[in-house]
C-alpha positions in Angstrom: 38.9 34.8 -100.5 41.0 37.7 -99.2 38.2 40.3 -99.2 37.1 41.3 -95.8 33.6 42.4 -97.0 32.2 42.1 -100.5 34.2 41.1 -103.5 34.2 44.1 -105.9 36.1 45.4 -108.9 37.5 48.5 -107.2 39.3 46.6 -104.4 40.7 44.0 -106.8 42.0 46.7 -109.1 43.7 48.5 -106.2 45.5 45.5 -104.8 46.5 44.1 -108.2 47.5 47.5 -109.6 44.9 47.1 -112.4 42.4 49.5 -113.8 38.8 49.1 -112.5 37.5 48.9 -116.0 39.7 45.9 -117.0 38.3 43.9 -114.1 34.8 44.9 -115.0 35.4 44.0 -118.7 36.7 40.6 -117.6 33.5 39.8 -115.8 31.4 41.0 -118.8 33.5 39.3 -121.4 34.3 35.7 -120.2 31.8 32.9 -120.5 32.8 30.0 -118.2 30.9 26.7 -118.4 30.4 24.0 -115.8 32.8 21.7 -117.8 35.6 24.2 -117.1 35.0 23.6 -113.3 35.1 19.8 -114.0 38.4 20.1 -115.8 39.9 21.9 -112.8 38.5 19.4 -110.3 39.4 16.2 -112.2 43.1 16.9 -111.9 42.8 16.4 -108.1 40.4 13.5 -108.0 40.2 9.8 -108.8 37.3 9.9 -111.2 36.5 6.2 -110.9 34.6 4.5 -108.1 33.5 7.5 -106.0 30.1 8.7 -104.8 28.2 11.7 -106.4 26.1 13.9 -104.2 23.4 16.5 -105.2 22.1 19.4 -103.2 21.2 23.0 -103.6 21.7 26.2 -101.5 20.2 29.6 -101.6 22.5 32.6 -101.9 20.9 35.4 -99.9 20.2 38.7 -101.9 17.4 40.3 -99.7 18.0 43.8 -100.9 18.4 43.2 -104.7 16.1 45.2 -106.9 17.1 44.7 -110.5 19.4 41.7 -110.4 19.3 38.8 -112.9 18.6 35.2 -111.7 17.2 36.4 -108.4 14.0 34.7 -107.2 12.3 33.4 -104.1 13.6 30.1 -102.8 13.4 28.0 -99.6 16.3 28.6 -97.3 17.3 25.9 -94.8 19.2 28.6 -92.9 16.2 30.9 -92.4 13.6 28.1 -92.5 11.4 30.1 -94.9 11.3 31.4 -98.4 13.8 34.2 -99.0 15.0 36.3 -101.9 18.2 35.2 -103.6 19.9 32.9 -106.1 19.6 29.1 -106.1 22.9 27.2 -106.7 22.5 23.4 -107.5 25.7 21.4 -107.3 27.0 17.9 -108.0 29.7 17.2 -105.5 31.9 14.1 -106.0 33.8 12.2 -103.2 36.5 9.9 -104.6 37.5 6.5 -103.0 40.4 8.3 -101.2 38.0 10.7 -99.5 38.8 13.8 -101.5 35.7 15.8 -102.4 35.1 18.6 -105.0 32.2 20.1 -107.0 32.2 18.7 -110.5 29.1 20.3 -112.0 26.7 23.1 -111.1 23.7 25.2 -112.2 22.2 28.5 -111.3 18.4 28.2 -111.3 17.0 30.2 -114.1 13.2 30.3 -114.3 13.3 31.5 -117.9 14.6 28.0 -118.9 11.3 26.4 -117.6 13.1 23.6 -115.7 12.8 22.2 -112.2 15.7 21.3 -109.9 15.0 17.7 -110.7 15.5 18.5 -114.5 18.8 20.2 -113.7 19.9 17.2 -111.7 19.2 14.8 -114.6 21.0 17.1 -117.0 24.1 17.5 -114.8 24.2 13.7 -114.1 24.3 12.9 -117.8 26.9 15.6 -118.4 29.4 14.4 -115.8 29.1 10.8 -117.1 29.7 12.0 -120.6 32.8 13.9 -119.4 34.3 10.7 -118.1 33.3 10.6 -114.4 32.5 7.1 -113.2 30.8 7.1 -109.8 29.4 3.9 -108.3 26.5 5.7 -106.5 24.6 8.9 -106.0 23.1 10.5 -102.9 20.6 13.3 -102.3 18.0 14.6 -100.0 14.2 14.1 -100.2 13.8 16.9 -102.7 15.6 14.8 -105.4 14.0 11.5 -104.6 11.2 11.6 -107.1 10.6 8.4 -109.1 12.0 10.1 -112.3 15.3 10.8 -110.6 15.6 7.4 -109.1 14.9 5.7 -112.4 17.4 8.0 -114.1 20.2 7.0 -111.7 19.2 3.3 -112.1 19.3 3.7 -115.9 22.9 4.8 -115.6 23.7 1.6 -113.8 24.5 3.3 -110.5 23.4 2.6 -106.9 21.9 5.4 -104.8 21.0 6.6 -101.3 18.3 9.2 -101.1 16.2 10.6 -98.3 12.5 10.3 -98.6 9.6 12.0 -96.9 7.9 10.2 -94.0 4.6 9.8 -95.9 6.2 7.9 -98.8 4.4 4.6 -99.4 6.1 1.3 -99.5 5.0 -2.3 -99.4 6.3 -5.0 -97.1 3.6 -7.5 -98.0 2.3 -7.8 -101.5 -0.8 -5.6 -102.1 -0.4 -3.6 -98.8 0.9 0.0 -98.9 2.2 1.7 -95.8 3.8 5.0 -95.0 7.4 4.6 -94.0 6.8 6.5 -90.7 4.4 3.7 -89.6 7.0 0.9 -90.0 9.2 -0.6 -87.4 12.6 -0.2 -89.1 15.6 -2.2 -87.6 19.0 -0.6 -87.3 20.3 -2.8 -90.1 17.5 -1.6 -92.4 14.8 -3.6 -94.1 13.8 -4.6 -97.6 10.7 -2.9 -99.0 9.0 -2.3 -102.3 8.9 1.4 -103.2 5.8 2.4 -105.0 6.4 3.0 -108.8 10.0 2.0 -108.5 10.9 -1.4 -107.1 12.8 -3.1 -104.4 15.0 -0.9 -102.1 16.4 -1.1 -98.6 14.9 1.3 -96.0 16.9 2.9 -93.2 15.8 5.2 -90.4 17.9 7.7 -88.4 17.2 10.4 -85.8 18.3 14.0 -86.4 17.3 16.8 -84.0 14.6 14.6 -82.5 13.1 13.9 -85.9 12.9 10.7 -87.8 14.7 10.7 -91.1 14.1 7.9 -93.7 16.5 6.8 -96.5 16.2 4.3 -99.3 19.2 2.4 -100.8 19.2 0.8 -104.2 22.2 -1.4 -105.1 23.0 -2.0 -108.7 24.6 -5.4 -107.8 21.6 -6.4 -105.6 24.0 -7.4 -102.8 21.8 -5.9 -100.0 23.0 -8.4 -97.4 26.4 -6.9 -97.5 25.1 -3.3 -97.2 24.8 -2.9 -93.4 24.4 0.0 -91.0 28.2 0.9 -91.3 28.1 1.2 -95.1 24.9 3.3 -94.9 26.6 5.6 -92.3 29.6 5.9 -94.6 27.5 7.1 -97.6 25.4 9.3 -95.3 28.5 11.0 -93.8 29.9 11.6 -97.3 26.7 13.3 -98.4 27.0 15.6 -95.4 30.2 17.0 -96.9 28.1 18.9 -99.4 26.7 20.9 -96.5 30.2 21.8 -95.4 31.0 22.8 -98.9 28.0 25.2 -98.9 29.2 26.8 -95.7 32.7 27.3 -96.9 31.5 28.8 -100.1 29.6 31.4 -98.2 31.9 32.1 -95.3 35.3 31.8 -96.9 34.9 32.1 -100.7 32.4 35.1 -100.5 30.1 33.6 -103.1 27.1 35.7 -101.9 29.1 39.0 -101.7 29.1 40.5 -105.2 27.9 43.8 -106.5 27.0 43.1 -110.2 23.5 42.8 -111.6 23.7 41.3 -115.1 23.6 37.5 -115.7 27.1 37.1 -117.3 29.1 38.8 -114.5 27.1 37.0 -111.9 27.8 33.6 -113.5 31.5 34.5 -113.7 31.6 35.5 -110.1 30.0 32.2 -109.1 32.5 30.3 -111.2 35.4 32.2 -109.6 34.1 31.4 -106.1 33.8 27.7 -107.0 37.3 27.7 -108.3 38.6 29.4 -105.1 37.0 26.5 -103.2 38.8 24.0 -105.4 42.1 25.8 -104.8 41.5 25.7 -101.0 40.8 22.0 -101.1 43.9 21.5 -103.1 45.9 23.3 -100.4 44.4 21.0 -97.8 45.0 17.9 -99.9 48.7 18.8 -100.1 48.9 19.8 -96.4 49.7 23.5 -97.2 46.9 24.5 -94.8 45.0 22.5 -92.3 41.9 24.6 -91.9 40.5 27.1 -94.4 38.7 29.2 -91.8 41.8 29.6 -89.7 43.8 30.4 -92.8 41.5 33.2 -93.7 41.5 34.6 -90.1 45.3 34.6 -90.2 45.3 36.9 -93.2 44.2 39.8 -91.1 45.9 39.2 -87.7 49.3 40.8 -88.5 47.6 43.8 -90.2 45.2 44.4 -87.3 48.1 44.0 -84.8 50.2 46.4 -86.8 47.4 49.0 -87.0 46.8 48.8 -83.2 50.5 49.2 -82.5 50.9 52.2 -84.7 47.6 53.8 -83.7 48.3 53.5 -79.9 51.9 54.8 -80.0 52.0 57.9 -77.9 48.4 57.6 -76.9 48.7 55.6 -73.7 46.4 58.2 -72.0 43.6 56.7 -74.1 43.9 53.4 -72.2 41.4 53.0 -69.4 42.8 53.4 -65.9 41.1 50.8 -63.7 41.4 51.0 -60.0 42.7 47.9 -58.3 40.1 45.7 -56.6 40.0 45.9 -52.9 38.8 42.9 -50.9 36.0 43.8 -48.5 
């Protein structure tokens, strides 16, 4: 977090008075697992009754030549396929509004799995570890029928985005694309093809229609109104803020190792740094992580300018006073 540019062994060894090799050996030796992250996060969360969110982000590595786990993935930032690593995260928001990552995967094409496979695996893992969410949310990439049925099988509700051409039935025997329906603000009950009854909502984002389906495990759809939908929708947006902080504050993209084990250890360290930042915000030690990081350098920069400019006042530009015409 305190690195101005990339996180590397040399700088850490210098500031911590360690040998460069000891830092490198640490990255090569350790083998942290997603459960280690969950064990750190659960100390700060109420693990019963929250909402679980799934999403992925691409870590840019455009100049990598011989780096493990690097592939070509769609980037929402660049709006095209780019070269990098793909990080898939389960992010949990507890009933008190505190949110932290509880499970993750780095996409590895040698495993022969899809992002949806990873989601189902991670969902089962966190439930086995003791997490008890009431619902799950995700974007349209994760709204395939297999994922929806998996969430339902675990007796959880869900809110997932769906593509505008997804077919639903309002009247028995008639299938219509959701973009062709007149959806009221309070949502409407429809039958989703190859799944079952859900409640359909529509929102506008950047002048585009977005569609979401809600399944409730208790079938109390009358009580699930626009306000409850907006609450779950806003909570899901926290995972986007989490991605941004990982990249801008925790330096998750800025590493200079090539092999799989040190890469995984760096990713784990970046996720743990996010957990520590959130803990500092939970306890009011800091109010804003971005401001906290900027403040790390202010005194150093001010001290450098003061020392550098001492006795060099002649370097300062001599502007002539403006004269009114």
